[in-house]
Every structure is written in structure tokens, then in C-alpha cells.
N, C-alpha and C positions, 0 to 999 in steps of 0.2 A: 761421371767424372768426380775424382776425389779433390779435396781441398788442396792436397800437395800437388796434383797434376795442374790445377789452375795457377797456383803460385809458381811453379816451374815455368809454365807458358809465359807469365807475365815477366818473370825474370829474364826471359829471352828477348823481350821488346828492347830495342835500342834506347838507352838512357833511362831505363826503369830502375826505380829504387823500391824495393819491397821491405817494408818494416814488419817484423814479427816480434812483438814485445814478449819477453820472458822474465822470469824471476831474477832479481839481482842485476837488471840492466838500467835501473832508474825509472822504469815506467810504472804506472798505476797498475795495481794487480787486476783490475777489471779488464784491461786490454790483453792480459796474458792469453796467448793461444790464438788471437786474432791476427790479421794481416791487413796492411795498408799500402796501397799502390800510389806511387808518385812518378811524375817525370822529373828526373833530377840527374842530368848527365854528368854533374860534378860529384855525384855520390853522397852530397850533403842533404840532410833532411830539410826540405823547404820550410821556412818559418812564416811565409806570408800567404800560403795557399793550402787548401784542403786536398786530401787524396782524391784521385778520380775514381777510385774503387776501393772496396774493403771486402774482407771476409769476417763475419763475426760468428762466434761459437757459443754465445750465451746471451741471455737478456740483459739489457742495460736498464737502469732505473726508469727512464722515460720511454722504453722501447721493449714491450713485453708481448706484443700481439702475435709474434711468430712462434711463440712457445720454444724458444732456443735453449731453454734450460733442460728440455727433454734430452735424454741420451741419444746421441747420433744426429740430432738437427743441427744444422748450420745454414748460414745464409750468405749469398754473394750480393753485394750492392754495387750498382754501377751509375755513374753520373752520365746521362744521355741527353739532357736538355728537355725543357718543358714540353716541346712539340712531340718529341720522340716517345715521351711516357704515354701519350694517348694512343700511339700506334701499337704499342707492345702490350699494354696492360689489359688483362681480363678482369671484369668486375667480380669482386669477391665481397659478398655482403658482410657487413661489420660483424654480424652475429656468428658468422662461420669461421672456423679455424682456417688460417692461411694454408693453402694446399702446397704440397711439394711439387717441384718440377713445373712450376707455373709462374710466369711473370706477374708481379703485382707492383703497385706503387710502394716505394719505401714508406713504412709506417710513420717516420718523422720527417723525412726530407723529400717526400714525393712532390710537394708543391714547388720545390727547387729543382725539379728535373732528375730525380733518382728513382731508379727501378731496383727490384730485388727479386731473387728467386731462392726459395728454401729447398735445399737438397738437390741441386740441379742433376738431371739424369738425361736419358735419351733425348727427350723432347726439347730441352733447353740448352744443352751443353754447347751445341755449334753456335747459338746466339750469344751465349756467355762469353765465349772467346772472341768472337767478332766484336761485341759491344765493349769489351775491355780494351781490344786493339784500337777501336775508334776513339774511346775515351782517352787512351794514351796519346794518340795522334793530336787530339783536341788540346790535351794538356801541353804537348810540345809546342803547338802554334801559340798558345797563350804565353808560354815561357819565352819563345822567340821574339814576340811582339813586345813584351816588357823589356827584354834585353836590348831591342833595337831602340825603344824610346828613351832609354838611359844614355845613349851615345850622343 
């Protein structure tokens, strides 16, 4: 599955907001080409929550273990919760390159309940879409709880 197909699927979720930073839109150049997924039924970028999923296309200064600067490598990241990480993740020794089409703990946010897959393909694509839908639903529930508590 391609990045564009994943982004298109997420755009189809009710209340989804997909940010795709580009040159000249005021975003930092390091984020250009990446995608950030939010539950935002009003279409406004939330200022008090993090995205529930992302696609990254390059290494970030504190996140280089997936070798995303290599041509053609990209990674989907999904917030699944701490308990779910242990169900999904296969152990990858620290000395080994992060394999493609395999669930791993997010290299920076794994302890916070995030998983990732580099270059999702046949093995992980159905789960990528299901987990993004679940993360979207969880983000919607959090949004609705916050909104109800303000009333």
C-alpha cells in the first residue's frame, strides 16, 4: 500500500483532518512531505493534542534508527496504547536494521503506546488501516469527553 492510499483512507474517516506540510505553508521544512492525522470535526488543527497517527518520509534528528533517509523508505506511526504495543510488536535486536513490513515499537514514542511499520506491504497493510481507524475512534472519544466536560 502506498502513502497516498493510506492518506486517502484516513481522509475518509468521519471528522479526520490530515495535515501534509509543504513549502511556503509556514511549516518547518523538516516536516515537508510527511502527514499528520487528527480527529478535528471542525477542520481546525488541534492545539492541545498530538496526532493519533503520522507518516514520516525522512529521519528526524532524534529518530534515525529506521533509515528513512534511504530512497523509498517511509514509516507509518500509530498510537495504539501501551498494552497494544506488546501484542503487535516483534522483537528487533537493537543492532539490526529495522525491517520493512513488520510492526515495531516506535523508536522514540514506543513507551507512550506508539507502534510503527516501515514500508507497509502485504503483511501489515490490513492492520495499518484497522489500527489507524481504531486510533481515530479513540481520538474522537477523547474529543467528545473534553467537549462534554466543558459544558
